[in-house]
C-alpha positions as CSV (number, residue, x, y, z in Angstrom):
1,M,-27.3,12.6,-11.2
2,I,-24.9,10.5,-9.9
3,T,-22.9,7.5,-11.6
4,F,-20.0,5.3,-10.6
5,I,-18.1,6.2,-13.6
6,P,-16.5,10.1,-13.0
7,R,-17.5,12.5,-16.2
8,G,-14.3,14.2,-16.0
9,L,-12.2,15.8,-13.3
10,H,-13.1,18.7,-11.9
11,L,-10.8,21.5,-10.3
12,K,-12.7,24.1,-10.1
13,N,-13.5,23.7,-6.7
14,Y,-9.9,23.0,-5.5
15,L,-8.8,25.8,-7.3
16,A,-12.3,27.7,-5.9
17,L,-10.7,26.9,-2.2
18,A,-8.0,29.0,-2.3
19,E,-10.4,32.4,-2.1
20,V,-9.9,30.4,1.8
21,S,-7.7,32.9,3.1
22,E,-6.9,30.8,6.5
23,L,-6.6,27.5,5.2
24,G,-2.9,28.6,4.0
25,N,-1.8,29.2,7.4
26,A,-3.4,26.1,8.9
27,F,-1.8,24.0,6.5
28,I,1.7,26.0,7.3
29,V,1.7,25.8,10.8
30,T,0.1,22.2,10.6
31,T,3.0,21.0,8.1
32,A,5.5,22.5,11.0
33,R,3.7,21.1,13.3
34,T,4.2,17.6,11.7
35,V,7.5,17.9,10.8
36,I,9.2,19.7,13.9
37,G,7.1,17.2,16.5
38,T,7.8,13.9,14.2
39,G,11.5,14.8,13.8
40,L,11.8,15.3,17.8
41,M,9.8,12.6,18.2
42,V,11.8,10.1,16.4
43,A,15.3,11.1,18.0
44,A,13.8,11.3,21.3
45,C,12.0,7.3,21.3
46,A,14.6,6.3,19.5
47,F,17.0,7.2,22.2
48,A,14.8,6.5,25.0
49,G,14.7,2.7,23.8
50,Y,17.9,2.3,22.8
51,L,18.9,3.4,26.4
52,V,16.1,1.2,28.5
53,T,18.8,-1.8,26.6
54,K,21.3,-0.8,28.6
55,K,21.9,-3.5,32.1
56,E,24.2,-0.6,33.0
57,M,21.5,2.1,33.3
58,Q,20.2,2.5,37.0
59,N,17.0,2.2,38.3
60,R,16.6,0.8,34.4
61,R,13.4,-0.9,34.9
62,F,11.8,1.2,37.1
63,W,11.7,4.1,34.7
64,Y,11.0,2.1,32.2
65,R,8.3,0.5,34.0
66,F,7.1,4.1,35.2
67,L,7.6,5.0,31.3
68,I,4.8,2.0,30.2
69,I,2.3,2.9,33.2
70,T,1.6,6.0,31.8
71,M,0.1,4.5,29.2
72,Y,-2.9,3.3,31.3
73,F,-3.6,6.0,33.6
74,D,-4.8,9.3,32.3
75,A,-6.1,11.9,34.2
76,G,-8.6,13.2,32.3
77,L,-9.1,16.7,29.8
78,I,-9.4,19.3,33.2
79,P,-5.9,18.4,35.0
80,W,-4.9,18.5,31.1
81,Y,-5.4,21.9,30.5
82,L,-5.3,23.3,34.1
83,N,-1.1,21.0,33.4
84,M,-0.7,22.8,30.0
85,S,-2.0,26.0,31.2
86,M,0.8,26.4,34.1
87,L,3.1,25.2,32.2
88,G,2.7,28.4,29.1
89,L,1.7,25.6,26.3
90,T,-1.9,27.5,24.8
91,N,-1.5,29.7,23.0
92,N,1.5,28.6,21.7
93,F,3.1,26.0,19.3
94,L,5.0,24.4,21.3
95,G,1.5,23.7,23.0
96,Y,1.7,21.1,19.4
97,I,5.3,19.6,20.3
98,I,6.7,19.3,23.6
99,P,3.6,17.1,25.0
100,G,4.3,14.3,21.8
101,I,8.0,13.9,21.7
102,V,8.4,11.1,24.2
103,A,5.6,8.8,23.4
104,P,5.6,5.5,25.9
105,F,4.1,2.9,23.1
106,N,6.6,4.1,19.9
107,V,9.6,3.1,22.7
108,I,8.4,-0.2,23.1
109,L,8.5,-0.3,19.5
110,V,11.8,0.5,19.4
111,K,12.7,-1.2,22.0
112,T,12.0,-4.9,21.6
113,Y,14.0,-4.0,17.8
114,I,17.0,-3.0,19.2
115,E,17.0,-6.4,21.0
116,S,17.0,-8.4,18.1
117,I,20.4,-6.5,16.5
118,P,23.6,-8.8,17.6
119,D,25.3,-7.6,20.4
120,E,28.2,-7.9,18.9
121,L,28.0,-5.1,16.9
122,E,28.5,-2.7,20.1
123,E,30.8,-4.5,21.9
124,S,33.3,-3.9,18.6
125,A,32.3,-1.0,18.7
126,F,33.3,-0.7,22.8
127,I,36.4,-2.0,21.9
128,D,37.3,-0.2,19.6
129,G,36.8,2.8,22.3
130,A,32.8,3.6,21.2
131,G,31.0,5.7,24.0
132,Y,27.0,5.1,24.3
133,L,26.1,8.1,21.8
134,T,28.9,6.9,19.3
135,V,27.7,3.5,19.2
136,F,24.2,4.9,18.7
137,R,24.7,7.1,15.9
138,H,26.9,5.0,13.8
139,I,25.7,1.6,14.8
140,I,22.2,1.6,16.1
141,W,20.5,3.8,14.5
142,P,21.2,3.0,10.2
143,L,20.2,-0.2,11.8
144,S,16.5,0.7,13.3
145,K,15.6,2.7,10.1
146,P,12.4,0.2,9.1
147,I,11.4,1.1,13.1
148,L,12.1,4.5,13.2
149,A,10.1,5.1,9.6
150,T,7.6,2.8,11.3
151,I,7.0,5.7,13.9
152,A,7.6,8.5,11.8
153,V,4.1,7.0,10.3
154,F,2.6,7.1,13.4
155,G,3.6,10.0,14.5
156,A,3.3,12.3,11.1
157,V,-0.6,10.4,11.0
158,G,-0.6,11.8,14.3
159,H,0.4,15.1,14.1
160,W,-1.3,15.7,11.1
161,N,-5.2,14.4,12.4
162,S,-4.9,16.4,15.7
163,F,-8.1,18.2,16.4
164,M,-8.9,17.9,20.0
165,D,-4.8,19.8,21.3
166,S,-6.0,22.9,18.4
167,L,-9.3,22.5,19.8
168,I,-9.0,23.0,23.3
169,L,-5.2,25.0,23.5
170,M,-5.1,27.5,20.5
171,Q,-8.9,29.5,21.0
172,G,-7.0,32.6,21.9
173,A,-4.3,31.8,18.6
174,P,-6.6,31.4,15.4
175,H,-3.0,31.9,13.7
176,L,-2.6,28.6,15.7
177,Q,-5.2,26.9,15.0
178,T,-4.2,23.4,12.9
179,V,-6.2,22.2,9.4
180,Q,-8.3,19.8,10.9
181,H,-9.0,22.6,13.3
182,R,-10.5,24.5,10.4
183,L,-11.3,21.7,8.9
184,Y,-14.0,21.3,11.9
185,I,-14.7,25.2,11.5
186,Y,-15.8,25.0,7.5
187,L,-17.5,21.8,7.5
188,N,-19.7,24.6,10.4
189,Q,-19.7,26.8,8.7
190,A,-19.9,25.8,5.1
191,S,-23.3,27.8,3.5
192,N,-20.6,30.8,4.1
193,L,-17.2,29.1,1.9
194,E,-19.9,28.4,-0.6
195,A,-20.7,32.5,-1.0
196,I,-17.0,32.8,-0.8
197,M,-15.9,29.9,-2.9
198,G,-18.6,31.0,-5.4
199,R,-18.3,35.0,-5.8
200,R,-15.5,34.3,-8.9
201,T,-16.6,31.7,-10.8
202,A,-19.5,31.4,-13.0
203,V,-23.1,30.7,-12.2
204,H,-22.7,27.4,-13.5
205,D,-20.3,26.2,-11.0
206,V,-21.5,27.9,-8.2
207,L,-20.2,25.2,-5.5
208,N,-22.9,23.7,-2.8
209,S,-22.1,23.5,0.7
210,K,-21.9,19.8,0.1
211,V,-19.1,20.2,-2.4
212,I,-16.2,22.0,0.0
213,K,-17.3,19.3,2.4
214,Y,-16.1,16.8,0.5
215,T,-13.5,19.4,-1.2
216,I,-11.9,20.1,1.9
217,S,-12.0,16.6,3.4
218,M,-9.6,15.4,0.8
219,V,-7.6,18.3,0.7
220,T,-7.0,17.4,4.3
221,I,-6.1,14.0,3.5
222,I,-4.2,13.8,0.3
223,P,-1.2,15.3,2.4
224,I,-1.1,12.4,4.1
225,L,-1.8,9.8,1.9
226,L,1.5,10.8,-0.3
227,L,3.6,9.7,2.3
228,Y,2.6,6.6,3.0
229,P,4.5,5.0,-0.9
230,F,7.5,5.9,0.4
231,M,7.3,4.8,4.1
232,Q,5.6,1.8,2.9
233,K,8.6,-1.2,2.7
234,Y,9.8,0.1,5.9
235,F,6.8,0.5,7.8
236,Q,6.0,-2.7,7.1
237,R,9.3,-4.9,7.7
238,G,9.4,-2.6,10.8
239,I,6.1,-3.4,13.0
240,M,6.3,-7.1,12.3
241,L,10.4,-6.6,13.5
242,G,9.2,-4.5,16.5
243,A,6.5,-6.8,17.5
244,V,8.2,-9.5,17.6
245,K,9.4,-9.9,20.9
246,G,7.4,-8.1,24.0
């Protein structure tokens, strides 16, 4: 019988999920991908966004427009796979990291945010002899924390929820499959998992396939939900300030 008010807290389904050995490795791969990929993406987008605000940059408008145009044109799935294969990024953990290092939309947000920072702060640093890297590291980066936190949330959610690249690129490397890919496999094999997870439980506690599906779905969602409370204050401020100008 289904009721609106829960009758109690039951964790046996989550504890039984530990019997599925592949899930732990998938969590490690997904966590590593999320941390490394998000960190590199934030650093690259922050520096790229800073560079395209500098009038001294040669062909600045061309490179900025060249970056933006990639948001509107896509060669398609087959050319993308062939390109990744020729670059040696199939069945390779770097296939998760390298393609997403520079995200055009995030560069736009960072560029717009940096343009709202008073030029006098940079000019005073240049007068004292600081270079572009020093200014970026000691002035732009600390002042851009709200927008950097915003794109970090975008990047982390994107990496954590990514599914297609694992499904297509990691067919020959099951140990590199992500949590979402494993979730897809488990949802298609819920009846088999029911037998695995129910081996060490009492007869009246045996898990059915529907409970297993709900449990696995919650396990994949909970970690990314825990990220939002810590990033919310930066996220709200960053997304508003980063969208004021185009």
